[in-house]
N, C-alpha and C positions, 0 to 999 in steps of 0.2 A: 733455625741454628747456623751459626757461621762455622765452616770447616777449619778447624785449627791445623795449621801445617805442621808445627812442632808435635802434636798430637799423632799426625799421620807418620810422621819419620819415628817417633819414639814407639808406637805401637807395631811398625815393622821390624823395628829393632827388637823389641820384645818378643816377637814370635819367633825370629831367627835366633835369640840367643836360648830358646827351650830347646832341649835334647829332642832328638827324633822320637816321635811318638807321643811326647807330652802337647799338650794343649795349653793355650790362654784363655781362661773362663772368667766368668763374673766373680768366681771364688778366688782366682789366680792373680788378677790383674794388679790388685793393689798391693801385692807383696813382691812384684817385678820392679827393679828399680828404674827401668824405662817408663812404666805406665803408672806409677804410684802417686805423680803429682797431679793426675787428672781425675775428674769425676766419672761416674759410672755412666751419666749421660753424655758426656764427651766421647767416652770410649765407645759405647754404643753407637753414637751417631758416626763416629770414624768407622768403626767395624762395618756399618751398613754402607758406607760411600765407598770403602776399599773392597768389598765384595762387589758393588755395581761395577767399580773399574777393572775387575778381574785381578787385583792385587793380592787377594788372600783367599784360602780355601778355609770357609767358615760356615757356621750356621748359626741362626738366631732364633730362639724358642720363645714364643708368645703365651701368656694366659691372658685371655681375652686381648684387650688393648696394650697390655703392658708387656715390657721384655722380662721373660722369667730368668733366662741364661744365654749365654752365648759360648760357641766353641771355635777357637781358630786354631786350626790344626797346621797350617804352613802356608808359605809365601808360594805365590804362583811365579812363573818365569818372568812376567812383567813385573812382579812385586819385586823381585830379586834385581832385575836390570833397574828398576827406580831406585831401590835402596843402594845399589852400587854407586849411582851418580851422586847420592846424598849422603852416604856413609861418613865421609870424612867431616869433622866438624867444621875446619877451616872453610871447605868448600860449601858446606851448609851455610854458614855465616854469610858469605860473601854472596851465595845465590839469592838467600832472602833480602839481602841489602838491595841488590839489583831489582829484584821483582817487587820491593816495597815503592820503588820509584813510579809505579804504575797502579792504576786503580783495579785492575783485575788481571789476575795473572793464573791462569788454570794449572792444574797438577802436571799434565803433559808439557807445558811451557816451562814450569819450574824445574822439571826434569832436563829440558834442552838448556836452559839457562846454566844449570849445574854441569853438563856435558862441556859448554863452552868455556865454562870456568876451569875445568880439569884440562881441557884441551890448552888452554892458556898456561897453565901451571907447567904441562908437559913441555910446551915449547920454551918455557923460561929454562927449564931443567936441562934441556939438550942443546940450547945455545940458538934457538930459532929467533 
């Protein structure tokens, strides 16, 4: 399965939008405006990759080979850092546009692109 970069961003935004102590789960992801456009399979795949990247604190429960449920409790420091780079919709669109010019761009590279886009915006704002 291909990793959907929009799903990554939206899942991180969904987790951040939950009040402290609440979790994003199998039963709540489709009622969150950030994650409702995605299938259960996309959310699970993205959740598993974000756990591997240490962007979220989460657990995935299996029943045999099938995912039974998932519980995403919070973003990690790395998850917050990445989300802060891509939160602004204009920065996100520009970053994805730049990344789309290449056949393969990792999530860490996308974060670097977003950082550079933000730096350019700041330079324009302060007159550099």
